[in-house]
C-alpha positions in Angstrom: 129.2 -54.5 132.9 125.5 -54.0 132.8 123.8 -53.9 129.4 122.2 -50.7 128.2 118.4 -50.7 128.3 116.7 -51.5 125.0 114.9 -48.5 123.6 111.2 -48.6 123.2 109.6 -48.7 119.8 108.0 -45.3 120.5 111.4 -43.7 121.3 113.0 -45.3 118.2 110.3 -43.9 116.0 110.6 -40.4 117.5 114.3 -40.4 117.1 114.0 -41.6 113.5 111.4 -39.0 112.8 113.6 -36.2 114.1 116.5 -37.6 112.0 114.3 -37.6 108.8 113.2 -34.0 109.5 116.8 -33.0 109.8 117.6 -34.9 106.6 114.8 -33.1 104.7 116.1 -29.7 105.8 119.7 -30.4 104.9 118.9 -32.0 101.6 116.8 -29.1 100.5 119.7 -26.6 101.0 122.6 -26.1 98.6 125.7 -27.9 99.9 127.7 -24.7 100.5 124.8 -23.1 102.4 124.3 -26.2 104.5 128.0 -26.2 105.5 127.9 -22.4 106.2 124.9 -22.9 108.5 126.8 -25.8 110.2 129.8 -23.5 110.9 127.5 -20.9 112.3 125.7 -23.4 114.5 129.1 -24.5 115.8 130.0 -21.0 116.8 126.7 -20.5 118.5 127.0 -23.9 120.4 130.5 -23.1 121.5 130.3 -19.4 122.4 126.6 -19.0 123.4 125.5 -22.4 124.6 129.1 -23.1 125.8 128.9 -26.8 125.1 132.0 -28.4 126.5 133.7 -25.1 126.1 135.9 -25.0 129.3 136.9 -28.7 129.0 137.9 -28.4 125.3 139.9 -25.2 125.7 141.7 -26.8 128.7 142.6 -29.8 126.6 144.0 -27.7 123.8 145.9 -25.5 126.1 147.2 -28.5 127.9 148.5 -30.1 124.7 150.0 -26.8 123.5 151.3 -24.9 126.5 151.5 -21.2 125.9 148.9 -21.1 123.2 146.8 -17.9 123.2 143.1 -18.0 124.1 142.1 -16.7 120.7 144.0 -19.5 118.9 142.7 -22.2 121.3 139.1 -21.0 120.5 139.8 -21.0 116.8 141.0 -24.6 117.0 138.0 -25.6 119.1 135.4 -23.9 116.9 136.9 -25.3 113.7 136.9 -28.8 115.2 133.2 -28.5 116.2 132.2 -27.0 112.9 134.0 -29.9 111.2 131.8 -32.4 113.1 128.6 -30.5 112.1 129.7 -30.4 108.5 130.5 -34.2 108.7 126.8 -34.6 109.7 125.7 -32.6 106.7 127.8 -34.8 104.4 126.6 -38.0 106.1 123.0 -36.9 105.4 123.8 -36.1 101.8 126.1 -39.1 101.2 123.9 -40.7 98.6 124.3 -37.6 96.5 128.1 -37.6 96.7 128.7 -39.4 93.4 132.0 -39.6 91.6 131.4 -36.3 89.9 130.9 -34.6 93.3 133.9 -36.4 94.8 136.1 -35.2 91.9 135.1 -31.6 92.4 135.4 -31.6 96.2 138.3 -34.0 97.1 141.7 -32.8 95.8 143.8 -35.3 93.7 141.5 -38.2 94.4 142.3 -39.8 91.1 146.0 -39.8 92.0 145.5 -41.3 95.4 142.9 -43.9 94.4 145.3 -45.1 91.7 148.0 -45.4 94.3 145.7 -47.3 96.6 144.5 -49.6 93.8 148.2 -50.4 93.2 148.5 -51.7 96.7 145.2 -53.6 96.4 146.5 -55.3 93.2 149.3 -56.8 95.2 146.6 -59.3 96.4 147.2 -59.1 100.1 144.7 -56.4 100.9 145.4 -53.0 102.4 144.9 -51.6 106.0 144.1 -47.9 105.8 144.6 -46.1 109.1 142.8 -42.7 109.2 142.5 -40.6 112.4 139.5 -38.7 113.7 140.3 -35.6 111.6 138.5 -33.8 108.8 135.7 -36.0 107.5 137.2 -39.5 108.0 134.2 -41.0 106.3 135.1 -39.0 103.2 138.3 -41.0 102.7 136.3 -44.2 102.4 133.5 -42.7 100.3 135.9 -41.2 97.9 137.9 -44.4 97.4 134.8 -46.4 97.0 133.4 -44.0 94.3 136.7 -44.5 92.4 136.3 -48.3 92.4 138.5 -49.3 95.3 137.0 -52.4 97.1 136.8 -50.9 100.6 135.2 -52.0 103.8 135.0 -50.8 107.4 133.9 -51.9 110.8 131.0 -50.1 112.6 129.0 -50.7 115.8 125.3 -51.5 115.5 123.1 -48.6 116.6 120.7 -49.1 119.5 117.9 -47.7 117.4 117.3 -50.3 114.6 115.7 -47.6 112.3 118.8 -45.4 112.6 121.0 -48.4 112.2 119.4 -49.3 108.9 119.6 -45.6 107.8 123.3 -45.5 108.6 123.9 -48.7 106.6 122.2 -47.0 103.6 124.4 -43.9 104.0 127.6 -45.8 103.9 126.8 -46.5 100.3 129.5 -48.4 98.4 131.6 -48.9 101.6 130.8 -52.4 102.9 130.3 -52.6 106.7 131.3 -55.4 109.0 129.3 -55.2 112.2 131.4 -54.9 115.4 130.5 -57.5 118.0 129.7 -60.2 115.5 131.2 -63.5 116.6 133.0 -63.9 113.3 134.1 -60.3 112.8 137.8 -61.1 113.1 137.6 -64.0 110.6 135.6 -61.9 108.2 138.1 -59.0 108.3 141.0 -61.4 107.7 139.1 -63.2 104.9 138.3 -59.9 103.1 142.0 -58.8 103.3 143.1 -62.1 101.9 140.7 -61.5 99.0 142.4 -58.2 98.3 140.0 -55.7 99.8 141.0 -52.5 101.6 140.2 -52.2 105.3 139.6 -48.6 106.5 140.0 -48.3 110.2 140.2 -45.5 112.8 143.0 -46.5 115.2 141.4 -47.2 118.5 142.6 -44.5 120.9 140.2 -45.2 123.7 141.4 -48.5 124.9 140.5 -49.0 128.6 143.2 -51.7 129.3 146.9 -51.3 128.7 148.0 -52.0 125.1 150.5 -50.0 123.1 151.6 -46.8 124.8 152.7 -44.1 122.2 153.8 -40.5 122.4 150.8 -38.5 121.2 149.7 -34.8 121.5 152.6 -34.1 123.8 151.4 -36.8 126.2 151.0 -40.6 126.2 148.1 -42.4 124.5 147.1 -46.1 124.9 146.4 -47.4 121.5 145.1 -50.8 120.2 147.4 -52.8 118.0 144.5 -54.7 116.5 144.4 -53.0 113.2 148.1 -53.5 112.6 147.8 -57.1 113.6 145.6 -57.8 110.6 148.3 -56.4 108.4 150.9 -58.7 110.0 148.7 -61.8 109.6 148.0 -61.2 106.0 151.1 -59.3 104.8 149.0 -56.3 103.8 150.7 -52.9 103.7 149.5 -50.2 106.1 148.6 -46.9 104.5 148.5 -44.1 107.0 146.4 -41.1 105.8 144.5 -38.1 107.1 141.6 -36.1 105.6 141.6 -32.3 106.0 139.1 -29.5 105.2 140.7 -26.7 103.3 138.8 -23.8 101.7 135.6 -25.8 101.2 137.3 -28.9 99.8 138.7 -32.1 101.3 142.4 -32.9 101.1 143.7 -36.5 101.4 147.1 -36.5 102.9 149.1 -39.7 102.4 151.3 -39.7 105.5 153.2 -42.9 104.7 153.0 -46.6 103.9 154.3 -49.2 106.3 155.2 -52.8 105.5 155.0 -55.7 108.0 158.1 -57.8 108.3 157.2 -61.3 106.9 160.0 -62.8 109.0 159.1 -61.2 112.3 159.2 -64.0 115.0 156.6 -62.3 117.2 153.4 -61.1 115.4 152.2 -59.0 118.3 155.5 -57.3 118.7 155.5 -56.5 115.0 152.0 -55.2 115.2 153.0 -52.9 118.1 155.9 -51.6 116.0 153.6 -50.8 113.1 151.2 -49.1 115.5 153.9 -46.9 117.0 155.1 -45.9 113.5 151.6 -45.2 112.3 150.8 -43.1 115.4 154.0 -41.1 115.0 152.9 -40.1 111.5 149.4 -39.2 112.7 150.8 -37.2 115.7 153.0 -35.1 113.4 150.1 -34.4 111.1 147.6 -33.5 113.9 150.1 -31.2 115.6 150.7 -29.4 112.3 146.9 -28.8 111.8 145.3 -29.3 115.2 142.0 -27.7 114.2 141.3 -30.8 112.1 141.4 -33.1 115.1 138.2 -34.0 117.0 138.8 -32.5 120.5 135.3 -33.2 121.8 135.6 -37.0 122.7 133.7 -37.8 125.9 136.7 -39.6 127.3 140.0 -37.9 126.8 142.5 -40.2 125.1 145.4 -39.1 127.3 143.7 -40.2 130.5 145.5 -42.9 132.5 144.5 -46.5 131.7 143.5 -49.3 134.1 145.4 -52.5 134.6 
């Protein structure tokens, strides 16, 4: 596979300038107004500019046969508006202090106490959260409430934007994907009792764990669950939802690895299937929360 071309310093500065202008605009608006504008922009992009409109509607109607056009459009527009609102919240993330989190994330004190209880067991916690609602909010909220949480993220091609992203993550510590020691660092952090927030990798190009998902079959990585098997950490499966201007943290279930499992990979595959079954049920219940605009559809056939 050929490497992507390195961006020129001029292109990096232009991109960063555009980002900072967008940040200035968003940060000078009240939060509610910024989110309302994001929702309006989503409707304009979908209905007027028709960005990925046909493809997205076809995906939704393929997953839910017989669904009406109006309902498919509602799901698609809500999903796109959610992404734009996620961008608003990413820009404003340094302002999302504990007081803001308490007002905007329902029952966060209850769920953070529950998660802290798992952390206190001393084996770490693997938190699986799908691409639904603002998945970053799950990590920000727990971090603001004192849960030692970390995540993995890819390095951005633009170093200026990469540094900006790292600042926006705030109290959530980031392990850089692609680092030669990334696997050792994740295991070490779990063994030190930290919480590992991970989005289950649904875009695996080679065959891994096939699971029923969205009325089809998805090919999912078992990597996240394997860390739980190796360290004995519980797997907390959760989902964030937007509801009437607030965020709702749904605890879908807690899975425990079998310490006596003879085959670690098989045990990780079992945990992955069980976690995905919980996520599938939650997404099918509230499909508008799911991100339907991925470039590569997760139900496409895999190679190998």
